[in-house]
C-alpha positions as CSV (number, residue, x, y, z in Angstrom):
1,M,-20.4,-17.9,21.6
2,I,-20.5,-14.5,19.7
3,G,-17.2,-13.8,18.3
4,I,-17.2,-18.1,17.0
5,L,-20.3,-17.0,14.9
6,L,-19.1,-14.0,13.9
7,F,-15.9,-15.2,12.9
8,G,-16.6,-18.4,10.9
9,L,-19.8,-16.3,9.0
10,F,-17.1,-14.3,8.3
11,A,-14.2,-16.8,6.8
12,L,-16.9,-18.8,5.5
13,F,-18.2,-15.9,3.2
14,V,-15.0,-15.0,2.3
15,L,-14.3,-19.0,1.3
16,L,-17.2,-18.4,-0.4
17,R,-15.5,-15.6,-3.0
18,I,-18.0,-12.8,-1.7
19,P,-16.1,-9.6,-2.1
20,I,-14.9,-8.6,1.8
21,A,-16.8,-5.7,2.1
22,I,-20.0,-7.3,1.6
23,A,-18.7,-10.5,4.3
24,L,-17.4,-8.5,6.8
25,A,-21.4,-6.2,6.5
26,A,-23.2,-9.9,6.6
27,S,-21.6,-11.3,9.1
28,S,-21.5,-8.0,11.8
29,I,-25.4,-7.4,10.6
30,T,-26.0,-11.7,11.3
31,V,-24.5,-11.4,14.5
32,L,-26.5,-8.4,15.7
33,F,-29.5,-9.5,14.6
34,V,-29.3,-13.3,16.8
35,N,-27.7,-11.2,19.5
36,W,-30.7,-8.7,19.8
37,G,-33.0,-9.2,17.2
38,T,-34.5,-6.5,15.0
39,S,-34.4,-4.0,17.5
40,S,-30.2,-3.9,16.5
41,F,-31.7,-2.6,13.2
42,T,-32.0,0.2,14.5
43,L,-28.3,1.0,15.6
44,L,-26.3,0.7,12.3
45,P,-28.0,4.0,10.9
46,D,-26.1,5.3,13.6
47,I,-22.6,2.8,13.0
48,L,-21.8,4.1,10.1
49,Y,-22.5,7.8,9.9
50,A,-20.6,7.6,12.7
51,S,-17.7,5.4,11.2
52,I,-17.8,8.0,8.1
53,S,-18.3,10.9,9.4
54,K,-15.2,11.7,10.3
55,F,-13.5,15.1,9.7
56,T,-10.0,13.3,9.1
57,L,-11.1,10.5,6.5
58,L,-11.9,13.3,4.6
59,A,-8.4,13.1,3.5
60,I,-8.7,9.3,1.4
61,P,-10.8,11.3,-1.0
62,F,-9.2,14.0,-2.1
63,F,-5.4,12.2,-2.1
64,I,-7.1,9.6,-4.1
65,L,-8.6,12.8,-6.5
66,A,-4.8,14.2,-6.2
67,G,-3.6,10.2,-7.7
68,V,-5.5,10.3,-10.5
69,I,-6.0,13.9,-11.5
70,M,-1.9,13.9,-11.5
71,E,-1.4,10.4,-13.1
72,Y,-3.9,11.9,-16.2
73,A,-1.8,14.6,-16.6
74,G,1.2,12.8,-17.3
75,I,3.0,12.5,-14.4
76,S,3.8,8.9,-14.4
77,K,5.4,9.4,-17.4
78,R,7.6,11.9,-16.4
79,L,8.9,10.1,-13.3
80,I,10.0,7.8,-15.2
81,H,11.8,9.6,-17.2
82,F,13.4,12.0,-15.1
83,A,14.8,7.8,-13.4
84,H,15.8,6.1,-16.5
85,V,18.1,9.5,-17.7
86,C,19.8,9.5,-14.1
87,V,20.4,5.9,-13.6
88,G,19.1,4.3,-16.6
89,H,22.8,3.4,-18.3
90,F,23.6,0.9,-15.2
91,K,24.1,-3.1,-15.6
92,S,20.2,-3.5,-14.0
93,G,19.6,0.4,-14.2
94,I,16.0,-0.6,-15.1
95,I,15.4,-2.5,-12.3
96,L,16.8,0.6,-10.3
97,V,14.1,2.5,-12.6
98,T,10.8,0.9,-11.4
99,V,11.8,0.8,-7.7
100,I,12.8,4.9,-7.9
101,T,9.0,5.6,-10.4
102,A,6.8,3.2,-7.4
103,I,9.0,5.2,-4.3
104,F,8.0,8.6,-6.5
105,F,4.7,7.7,-7.8
106,A,3.6,5.7,-4.4
107,A,4.2,9.6,-2.4
108,I,1.9,10.8,-5.3
109,S,-0.8,8.2,-5.0
110,G,-0.5,7.0,-1.1
111,S,-2.4,3.5,-3.3
112,G,-0.5,0.1,-4.1
113,P,-2.6,-1.0,-6.6
114,A,-3.1,2.7,-8.7
115,T,1.0,2.2,-8.7
116,V,0.9,-0.4,-10.8
117,A,-2.0,0.6,-13.0
118,A,0.3,3.5,-13.0
119,I,3.8,2.2,-14.1
120,G,2.7,-0.8,-15.1
121,G,2.1,-0.2,-19.4
122,I,5.4,1.7,-19.5
123,L,8.1,-0.4,-17.9
124,I,6.9,-3.8,-17.7
125,P,7.8,-4.2,-21.6
126,A,10.7,-2.5,-20.7
127,L,11.7,-4.9,-18.2
128,V,11.2,-7.6,-20.7
129,K,13.6,-6.1,-23.8
130,N,16.1,-5.7,-20.4
131,G,16.6,-9.8,-20.0
132,M,13.6,-10.7,-17.6
133,R,10.7,-13.5,-18.2
134,K,7.4,-11.3,-18.2
135,E,6.6,-13.2,-14.6
136,S,9.6,-11.8,-13.4
137,A,8.7,-8.4,-14.5
138,S,4.8,-7.9,-13.6
139,A,6.5,-9.6,-10.2
140,L,8.1,-6.8,-9.8
141,L,5.9,-3.8,-10.3
142,A,3.4,-5.7,-8.2
143,S,5.8,-5.9,-5.4
144,S,6.8,-1.9,-6.2
145,G,3.8,-0.8,-5.5
146,A,3.2,-2.7,-2.2
147,I,5.1,0.0,-1.6
148,G,2.6,3.0,-2.6
149,I,1.2,2.9,1.3
150,V,4.5,2.8,3.3
151,I,5.3,5.4,1.8
152,P,4.0,8.7,2.5
153,P,1.1,9.9,1.7
154,S,-0.4,6.1,2.8
155,I,-4.2,6.0,3.0
156,A,-3.5,3.1,5.5
157,M,-1.4,4.5,7.7
158,I,-4.9,7.6,8.2
159,V,-7.5,4.8,8.1
160,F,-5.0,3.0,11.2
161,A,-4.9,6.4,12.9
162,I,-8.4,6.9,13.6
163,V,-9.3,3.4,14.5
164,A,-6.7,3.3,17.5
165,G,-6.4,7.0,17.7
166,D,-9.0,6.3,21.2
167,Q,-7.0,4.6,22.7
168,L,-3.7,4.9,21.4
169,N,-3.2,8.5,20.3
170,V,-1.5,8.3,17.0
171,S,0.0,11.3,15.0
172,I,-1.3,11.0,11.1
173,G,2.1,13.2,10.8
174,R,4.4,11.1,12.7
175,L,3.1,7.8,11.0
176,F,4.3,9.8,7.4
177,L,7.3,10.1,8.7
178,A,7.8,6.8,10.7
179,G,7.3,5.0,6.5
180,V,9.6,6.9,5.0
181,V,12.6,4.2,6.3
182,P,11.1,0.9,6.1
183,G,9.8,1.9,2.5
184,L,12.6,3.0,1.0
185,L,14.3,-0.5,3.2
186,I,11.8,-2.6,1.0
187,G,12.8,-0.8,-2.1
188,I,16.0,-2.5,-1.6
189,G,15.2,-5.4,-1.1
190,L,12.9,-5.8,-3.9
191,I,16.1,-4.3,-5.6
192,V,18.2,-7.3,-4.9
193,A,15.5,-10.2,-5.6
194,A,14.9,-8.4,-8.8
195,I,18.9,-8.6,-9.9
196,Y,18.5,-12.2,-8.4
197,A,15.7,-13.0,-10.7
198,K,16.7,-10.9,-14.0
199,K,19.9,-13.3,-13.7
200,K,18.3,-16.8,-13.3
201,D,15.9,-15.8,-16.4
202,M,19.1,-15.3,-18.3
203,L,20.5,-18.5,-17.3
204,K,17.3,-20.1,-18.5
205,Q,17.0,-17.9,-21.9
206,S,21.0,-18.3,-22.1
207,S,20.5,-22.3,-22.1
208,S,17.7,-22.5,-25.2
209,S,18.5,-22.0,-28.4
210,A,15.0,-20.2,-29.1
211,Y,15.4,-18.2,-25.8
212,G,19.4,-17.3,-26.6
213,E,18.5,-15.4,-29.7
214,I,15.5,-13.5,-28.4
215,A,17.3,-12.6,-25.2
216,A,20.2,-11.6,-27.7
217,T,18.1,-9.2,-29.6
218,T,16.2,-7.3,-27.3
219,L,18.5,-6.7,-24.2
220,V,19.4,-3.3,-24.3
221,T,22.4,-1.5,-23.1
222,E,21.6,1.8,-22.2
223,K,24.4,5.0,-22.5
224,K,24.5,7.3,-19.5
225,A,22.8,10.3,-20.1
226,T,24.2,13.7,-20.5
227,A,24.0,16.6,-17.3
228,K,22.0,18.7,-19.8
229,E,19.7,15.6,-20.7
230,V,18.9,14.6,-16.8
231,L,18.6,18.6,-16.0
232,Q,16.0,18.8,-18.9
233,A,14.1,15.4,-17.3
234,F,14.8,16.5,-14.3
235,R,12.9,20.5,-15.0
236,E,10.2,18.3,-16.1
237,A,9.3,15.7,-13.5
238,V,9.9,18.6,-11.1
239,W,6.5,19.1,-10.7
240,G,5.4,15.9,-9.9
241,L,8.4,15.9,-7.4
242,L,7.1,18.6,-5.4
243,M,4.2,17.7,-4.3
244,P,5.2,15.6,-1.6
245,V,7.8,17.7,-0.7
246,I,4.4,20.6,-0.4
247,I,2.0,18.1,1.6
248,L,4.8,17.1,3.7
249,G,6.1,20.4,4.7
250,G,3.3,21.7,5.5
251,I,2.0,18.7,7.4
252,Y,5.4,19.5,9.4
253,G,5.1,23.2,9.4
254,G,1.8,23.3,10.4
255,I,0.5,25.4,7.9
256,F,-2.8,22.5,6.9
257,T,-3.6,19.4,8.4
258,P,-3.2,15.7,6.7
259,T,-6.5,16.5,5.6
260,E,-6.5,20.3,4.1
261,A,-2.7,18.5,2.5
262,A,-5.0,16.7,0.1
263,V,-7.4,19.4,-0.8
264,V,-3.7,21.4,-1.4
265,A,-2.4,18.4,-3.3
266,V,-5.4,18.4,-5.3
267,F,-5.8,21.9,-6.4
268,Y,-2.1,22.0,-7.6
269,G,-2.1,19.1,-9.4
270,F,-4.8,20.2,-11.3
271,F,-2.8,24.2,-11.5
272,V,0.0,21.2,-13.1
273,G,-1.6,19.4,-15.6
274,I,-3.6,22.5,-16.9
275,F,-0.9,25.3,-16.9
276,I,2.2,23.2,-16.8
277,Y,1.9,20.0,-18.6
278,R,-1.0,21.3,-20.3
279,D,-1.4,17.3,-20.4
280,L,-5.0,17.5,-18.6
281,K,-8.1,18.6,-20.8
282,V,-11.5,19.8,-20.3
283,S,-13.2,16.8,-21.1
284,N,-10.6,14.8,-18.7
285,I,-12.2,15.6,-16.1
286,Y,-15.3,13.7,-15.9
287,K,-13.2,10.5,-16.4
288,I,-11.3,11.6,-13.2
289,L,-14.4,12.8,-11.0
290,Y,-15.6,8.9,-11.9
291,E,-12.4,7.2,-11.3
292,S,-11.8,8.7,-8.3
293,G,-15.4,8.7,-7.3
294,T,-15.6,4.9,-7.8
295,Q,-12.9,3.8,-6.1
296,T,-13.5,6.7,-3.0
297,A,-17.3,4.7,-3.1
298,V,-15.0,1.7,-2.0
299,I,-13.5,2.5,0.3
300,M,-16.6,4.3,2.5
301,F,-18.1,1.1,1.6
302,I,-15.3,-0.7,3.1
303,V,-15.0,1.0,6.3
304,G,-19.0,1.2,7.0
305,S,-18.7,-2.7,7.1
306,A,-15.6,-3.3,9.1
307,S,-17.1,-0.2,11.4
308,L,-19.9,-2.4,12.4
309,F,-17.8,-5.6,12.8
310,A,-15.0,-3.9,15.1
311,Y,-18.3,-2.2,17.5
312,I,-19.0,-5.9,17.8
313,I,-15.6,-7.2,18.7
314,T,-15.6,-3.7,20.9
315,T,-18.5,-4.4,23.0
316,E,-18.4,-8.2,23.2
317,Q,-15.2,-7.9,24.4
318,I,-14.0,-10.0,21.5
319,A,-11.4,-8.4,21.2
320,E,-10.3,-8.9,24.9
321,S,-10.8,-12.0,25.4
322,M,-9.3,-12.5,22.0
323,A,-5.6,-10.8,23.3
324,N,-5.9,-12.7,26.3
325,S,-5.2,-15.9,24.3
326,L,-2.8,-14.6,22.6
327,L,-0.6,-14.1,25.7
328,S,-1.3,-16.7,27.3
329,I,1.0,-18.4,24.9
330,S,3.8,-16.4,26.1
331,S,5.2,-13.6,27.4
332,N,8.0,-13.3,25.9
333,P,7.7,-10.6,23.0
334,I,9.6,-11.5,20.2
335,I,7.8,-14.6,20.0
336,I,4.6,-12.7,20.2
337,L,5.7,-10.6,18.0
338,L,6.3,-13.5,15.8
339,L,2.9,-14.9,16.2
340,L,1.6,-12.1,14.8
341,N,3.1,-11.1,11.6
342,I,2.3,-14.4,11.0
343,I,-1.3,-13.8,11.8
344,L,-1.1,-10.6,9.9
345,L,0.7,-12.0,6.5
346,I,-2.1,-14.4,6.3
347,A,-5.1,-12.0,6.9
348,G,-3.5,-9.8,4.4
349,A,-3.4,-12.4,1.5
350,F,-6.7,-12.4,2.3
351,I,-8.5,-9.0,3.3
352,D,-7.5,-5.2,1.9
353,A,-5.5,-3.4,5.1
354,I,-8.6,-1.2,5.7
355,S,-10.3,-3.8,6.5
356,A,-7.5,-5.8,8.4
357,F,-7.2,-2.7,10.3
358,Y,-11.0,-2.1,11.9
359,I,-10.1,-6.2,12.2
360,F,-7.4,-6.8,14.1
361,V,-6.3,-3.3,15.6
362,P,-9.1,-4.0,18.6
363,I,-7.9,-7.5,19.5
364,L,-4.0,-6.0,19.0
365,I,-4.4,-3.2,21.4
366,P,-4.1,-4.5,24.8
367,I,-1.6,-6.4,23.7
368,I,0.6,-3.4,22.4
369,I,-0.1,-1.7,25.8
370,H,1.1,-4.9,27.6
371,F,4.4,-5.0,25.9
372,N,3.9,-0.9,25.9
373,I,4.9,-1.2,22.4
374,D,5.1,2.4,20.5
375,P,2.3,3.4,18.5
376,T,4.2,4.5,15.4
377,V,6.3,0.8,15.5
378,F,2.6,-0.4,15.8
379,G,1.5,1.3,12.4
380,I,4.2,0.3,10.6
381,F,4.5,-2.7,11.6
382,M,1.3,-3.9,10.7
383,T,1.1,-1.4,7.7
384,V,4.4,-2.5,5.8
385,N,2.7,-6.5,7.1
386,L,-0.6,-5.4,5.0
387,A,2.1,-4.3,1.9
388,I,3.2,-7.7,2.2
389,G,0.0,-8.7,1.4
390,L,-0.6,-7.0,-1.6
391,F,0.9,-8.9,-3.8
392,T,1.1,-12.6,-2.1
393,P,-0.4,-14.9,-3.2
394,P,-3.6,-16.0,-3.4
395,V,-5.4,-13.2,-3.5
396,G,-3.3,-10.1,-2.9
397,I,-4.8,-7.7,-5.6
398,N,-1.6,-6.4,-7.0
399,L,-0.9,-9.3,-8.6
400,Y,-4.5,-9.9,-10.3
401,V,-3.4,-5.7,-11.5
402,A,0.1,-6.8,-12.5
403,C,-1.5,-9.9,-14.0
404,G,-3.6,-7.9,-16.6
405,I,-0.8,-5.3,-17.3
406,G,1.5,-8.1,-18.1
407,E,-1.0,-10.4,-19.6
408,V,0.6,-13.1,-17.5
409,K,-1.2,-16.6,-15.5
410,L,-1.9,-16.0,-11.8
411,H,-0.2,-19.3,-10.6
412,R,3.2,-18.2,-13.0
413,L,3.5,-15.0,-11.0
414,S,2.7,-16.7,-8.0
415,K,5.8,-18.4,-8.9
416,A,7.6,-15.6,-9.8
417,I,6.5,-13.6,-6.9
418,M,8.5,-15.3,-3.9
419,P,12.0,-14.1,-4.3
420,F,10.5,-10.7,-3.5
421,L,7.9,-12.4,-1.2
422,I,11.2,-13.2,1.0
423,S,12.7,-10.5,0.8
424,A,10.3,-8.0,1.8
425,I,10.1,-10.6,5.5
426,I,13.1,-10.6,5.9
427,V,13.1,-6.3,6.0
428,L,9.5,-7.1,8.0
429,L,12.0,-9.1,10.9
430,L,14.0,-6.2,10.7
431,I,11.2,-3.2,11.2
432,T,10.1,-5.8,13.9
433,Y,12.9,-5.8,16.3
434,I,14.8,-2.9,15.6
435,P,11.7,-0.1,16.5
436,A,14.5,2.7,15.0
437,I,14.3,2.0,11.6
438,S,10.4,3.1,12.0
439,T,11.4,6.3,14.8
440,F,14.4,7.8,13.6
441,L,13.1,10.0,11.0
442,P,9.9,11.3,13.2
443,D,12.5,12.0,16.6
444,L,15.5,13.4,14.3
445,L,13.0,15.9,13.0
446,G,11.4,16.2,16.2
447,V,7.8,15.4,15.3
448,K,5.6,14.2,17.6
């Protein structure tokens, strides 16, 4: 009864378009009041404080701050330029530039929407000049930005490790490394989908005399960059490229923890922005702190609200009963994993990754233990599912960011996103049923 009330209220609030964090908090507080009366309100401060006072969570505001600093420092334009001189001369070079830049920036920001916002203003017009419609170009940016929560460092993986850590003993460092190959596979899948979309767009344009004229006059063919130009671009971008190397190298070298790595990233970003690139001005510091502070506040509000929800799921044994219900459907792990994919893909289209982890991890842990699934594989499996949710209609947040930058309507973008969605789901199925894709790199390097 409590489970029905909890999830029923949450679903109602979501349908009423109430923000997810408020929907989680309101449904949780209502259930606590119904179940335990006014005395339950004394629990709220303790649960909320315990949920956001964990040392590991400090990595989130610092990684966000580092990403904002590097954006203001001009790293995004230098990464785009470096990728452009390396592969821009190929037939579909601008598509490669877009995905490669998204992967580079993902390794700095750890956020999907931040990646779309940082590179979309430059790359969407460039994609349009090379024969893609605005809808297809915006769809490529929206889907490429989702790599931001799969490629390390990933804020989503940090949250997963915290939520699952008590029962599964998950290592953030191992999760980070495990996300590299899946993230690259998603990128390859998106490149294939983008090439297909570009060919389709150009065929449509050539069938119309008006569109044909536009395509003929705007299509750009780049010359291959000289070795000197490549070297110069590398010199300009190398300081940005070194950030993930320093972060991951320090973590796996045992020099600092993921939380300490985030702090190092902040100081490194300030140093590069002020003394190397010199694009970061003192006048920008207030904007940087304000922007990163508001992003952090939103995430911490979500964490606190989701923790209340997860507390009820755990203490009222809702998770156990729901897990048993899922296991009663089938004893075949292939079917159960397919069912979990469907559930998470649907959930990811409506709620953010952080909320989803707090809601679903307690429910799914008994299933993971029952089938003896590697916790690292489980973490990547969930993260990729929820990354796809970032660009899944109707409410994937990357879609809205791309709509604003590309100046396209949501319904048109939702149609254009389908080839990218299909390619990402194919990669997801590979990750689901071939665990070695996730474990290969950490096992190779001996990271536990």
